[in-house]
N, C-alpha and C positions, 0 to 999 in steps of 0.2 A: 429512178425508174429507167430500165434499159430501153433504148430506142433501136428499132430494127429497120432494115431496108425493106422495100416492097417484096423482094424475093424471100427474105427471111420470114416476113409476115405470112406469106403464102404457105411456106413450109410449116410454120407453127399451126396454121389452120388445119393442114392435112394431119399433123400429128395429134391434134386435139380430138379428132374423130375416134382414134384408138383402133381403127380397122387395119388389118394386115396389108390390104391393098394400098391404102393411103400412106402407111408408114414406109412401105417399099418404094412408093413413088417419091416420097420425101427424101429418101436416101439417094435415089437417082438424081434428083434435082440438086442435092448438096454436092454430089460428086461432079456434076456438070458445071456448077457455079463456084466450086472451091470453097464451100461453106462447111465449117466444123459442126457436124450434126450433134455429136455428144455434148459439146460445149453449149450449143443452142438449147438442147433439152435441159441441161443442168440449170441454165440461167432462167428459162421460162417455166419449166414444169418441176424442176428438181426431181425428175423421174428418169434418171439414167438407169433406174431400176428396170424399166422395160427393155432398154437398150443393152444394158450390160449384164445385170444379174440374171435375167431370164435366159439370155444367151449362154452365159457361163454355166448356169445350172443345167441347161439343156445339153450342152456339150459334155458335162460331167456325167450325166445319166444316159449318154448315148450308148446304144447297145444293151441298155438295161430296161426292164419293164417297170414303169413307175406311173402311178395314177397322177393325172394332171393336177388335181387339187393338192396333193402332197408336194409336188414341185412348186406350185404357186405359194403355198404356205412357207416353204423354205426361202423363196424369193422375198416375200414380205418381211420376214425376220431380218433380212439383210438390207432392207430399204434405207435405213437410217445410218448405214455404215460408210456410205460413199463420201468422198471429198466434196464439200460444198453443201451437202444436204443438212448437216447439223444446224448451220446458221439459218437456213430457210425454214426448217421445222420448228425452230425455237419460238417463232412468232405465229405458228399455226393456231387458228382459233376453231376451225371446223374440220372434222374428219368423218367421211362417210364410207363405211365398209359394209356393203349390203350383200355381197356374194356368198352363196352357200358353200363354196369351197373353203371358206375360212373356218377352221376347226378349233382355233385357239386365239385368244386376244394377243396380237403382236406385241412383243416386249417393248418395242420402241415407243409405243403410245404413251407409256407412263413417264416418258421424258419430256412430253409436250406440256410444259409448265403453264402455257397460256391457253390451253385448249378449253373452249367454252361449250362446244357441241360434239358429242360422240354418238354416231349412229352405227349400231351393230345389228340392227333389225334383219332377220332372215338369215343370219349366219348359223353355222353349226357348232358354235362354242358350247362346251358343257360346263365350264366354270368361269367365274369372274374373279380374277386374282385379288388378293388383299392389296396388291399394288395400286389398285384403283384409287386408294386414298391419297395417292400422290398428286392427283389431278385436282388441286385445291380451287382452281378457277372454274371448274366444270359447272355449267348451268343446265344442260340438257343431256340426259342419258337415255337412249332408246334401245331397248332389248326385245322389242316386239318380235314375235314369231321365231324366237330362238328356242325351238322345240326341245332341245337337249339340255337346256339350262335348268337345273333343279333347285338352286338356292342362291340367295344373295348373301355376300359376306357381311359379317358384322362391321367390317371396316368401312362399309358404305356410310356409316355415321360421320365419317371424317369429311364428307363432301358437303361442307356447311354452306356452300354457295349454290347448291343444286336447286333449280326451280322447277324442273320437269323430270319425272321418272315414269317411264313407260315399259311395262313388262307383260302386256297381254299375250295370250297364246304361247306361254312358256310352260315349263314343267315345275315351276317354283311352287312349293307346297306350303311354305311358311313365310309370312310377312314379318320380318324380325322386329322386335320391340324397339330396336335402335332407330327405326324409321322416324320415331318421334323427335329425333335430334336434328332432322333436316328441316329446320324451322323456316327456311326461305322457300320451301316447296310451295308452288302455286298450282301444280298439275300432277295428279297421280292416277295412273291407269293400271289396274291389276285384273282386268276382266279375263274371263276364259282361262283361268289357272286352277290348279287343285287346292288353292288356299281355302281353308274351312273356318278360319277365325280372323277377325280384325282385332289387332292388339289395342289395349286401352290407350297406349301411347299415341295413337293417331290424333287424340285430342290436343296434342301439343303443336300440331301443324296450324298455327294461328293465321298463316297467310294462304292457306289452301283455297283455291278459287274454283277448281274443277276436279271432280272425283268420279271415276268410273269403276264400279264394282259389279259388273254384269256377269251373268253366267257363272255364278259361284255357288258352292254348296255351303253357305253360311246360314245359320238360323237366326242369329241376333246381331245387333250392333251394340257396341259398348256404350255405357251411360255417358262416357266422356265425349261421345260423338257430337253432342250439343255444343261443345267448345269450339267447333269449327265456324266461328262467327263471320268469317269472310267468304264462306262457301256460297257460290252462286249457282253452279250447275252440278246436279247429282244424277248420274245414271246408275240404277241398280236393278234393272229388269232381268227377268229370267233367272232369278236366284231363289233359294229356299228360305228366305227371310220370313219368319212367322210373326215377328213382333217388332215394333219400333220403340225405342227407348222414350221415356217421358221427356228427356232432354231434347228430343227432336225439335220441339217448338222453339228452342233457343237459336236455331239457325237463322239468325236475323237477316242475313243477306240473300238467302236462298230465293231464286227467281224461277228456276226450271227443275222439275222433278219428274223423271221417267221411272216409274215403279210398276211396270206391267209384269204379268206372269210371276207374281210373288205368292207366298202362302199366307198372306195377311187376311184375317177375318174382321179386324176392326182397327181403328186408328186411335191413338191417345188423344185425350181431350186437349192436350197442349198443342195439337196440330194447328189449332186456330190462332196460335201466336206467330205464325210465319208471316210477318207483316209486309214482306216484299214479294211473296210468291205470286207468279203470273200464270204459269202453265203447270198443270198436274195431270199425269197419266197413270191411272190405276186399273187399266183394262186387263182382262183375262186372269182374274184372281178370285179367290173365294170371299172377297170383301163383302160383308153383309150390311154394314151400316156406316153412316157418316156421323161424326160428332156434332152436337149442336154448335160447338165453337167454330164450325166452318164458316158461319156467317160473319165472323170477324175478319175474313180474308178480303179486305177492301180492294186489293190490287189484283185479285184473281181474274184472269180473262178467259182461260180455257180449262174446262174440267171434263175429263174423259173417263167414263165408267163403263164402257162397253164390256160385255161378257163377264160381269161380276154378279153377285147375289144380292145386290142392293134392292130392297123391296119398297123402300119409302125414303123420300127426301125430307130432311129436317125443316121445320118452319123457318128457321133462321136463314134459309137459302135466299129469302127475299132481300137480305141485306147485301147480296153480292151485286152491287149496282154497276160494276165494271165488267161483269161476265159477258163475253161475246159468244162463246161456244159451250154447249152442254150436250154431251153424248151419253145416252142411256140405252143404247141398242143392245138387244139380246140380254136383258135383265128381267127378273120376275116382278118388276115394279107394276103396281095395279092402278095407280092414279098419280096425277101431278097436283101439288098443293095449290090452292087458290092464290097463295102469295106469290106464285111464279110471275104474276103480272107486274111485280115490282122490279123485275130484271130489265130495266130500261135500256140497257146496252146490248141485250141479247140479239144476235144475228142468226145463229144456227141452233136448232134444236132437233136432235135425233132420237127417236123412240121406236125404231124398227124392231119387230119381233119382241114386243112387250105385251103385257096383259091389260094394258090401258084400253078402256072401252069408250071413254069420253074425255074431251079436253075441257078444262075449266074456262068459264066465260072470261076470266081475267086475261086470257091469252091475247085478247083483242087489244090490250093495252100495250103490247109489245110492238111499238111503231117502227123499230129498227130490225124486226125479224125479216130476214130475206130468204131463209130456207128452212123448211119443216119436212122431216121425213117420217112417214107413218106406215111404211111398208109392213105388211103381214101383222096388222093389228085389227081389233074389232071396231075401230072407229069408223062410223058410217056418215056422221055429220060433223061439220065444222061450225064453231060458233060464228054467228053473223057479226060482221064488223072486223074480221081478221084483216091484217095489213094486205091491201090489194097487190102490193109489189112482192109479196112473199111467194117463192116457188115452193109448191107442195108436191112431194113425191108420195104417191099412193101405191096400191097394188098389193100383190101377195108374193 
């Protein structure tokens, strides 16, 4: 590791800010103390790019009208051509290129054999070259908010060490079937894209831990979806999904499910097989009923059904002894089952804007209930013996 004098450390600190004022000041300090600025930059930053290339390109285009982003792209392409940079880049593991002036993936990137993280989010690239397959060690590829990027190359299947792929807010229309070959993938985010179909090959992602498929115009999930046995977090809100596959119950590791604003009217009976599920959000959807099997969800702690069409809770609800929160606000439900008194862990119950006129006497058995909201209901009396520590919100 290179050691520096206090004067050199001060200059490096000025350079690291990247502002023109500080860079000019660093130059003045170097001249006054007889320090080789270019050498210092090459050693510490390997960014003679800013000192040499930008200046050379600027001189070249002097007296010419040229857009700044074009000039910067030309500079970036030359970044790896300077003496001393090849050695430094050969061990680079992380590269962040967020700027919107970048309109193409710089060619030098594909020579970074040890690259683990490539952040291209927010750039204006329109294609991802097949050369991406050369990055064999890549673990994270972020293409978020690349609004001009319309497709992923099939060569992406060569990134066999990839663990995270993020493509939300892009113009990508098709998730290639080759995605299934990325078997080390633990995180996949394809939200807010024009994608209309999830390929069956997604079931091959045996290590997938987090999946975000929000704001998509997809109607169904493939039957192979249930093969994602390590999936723990699933976000699929605000999509046009009309039906869940029967295999959904095979998601043995699923703990968090955000499924609001879908087009679901019912859930498969296999839903009750989600043995590790803890939080379920089904609000703002045409969901009409819950399966009897829901009583099998022993680990369920939160169930949110606000703004759905659920009219009745199944009797099996009594078996949800770990349930802490139950939200039924703005639903056409007319009554709560007497068995609700068996929910010994329940702390919150929300039934605002429902057709419920009377609470069952068994609600007095809920010794852990700390908040009950009955705003805009016809409930005029509460059962005697209800938990004295319970906060009750009434009104209209």
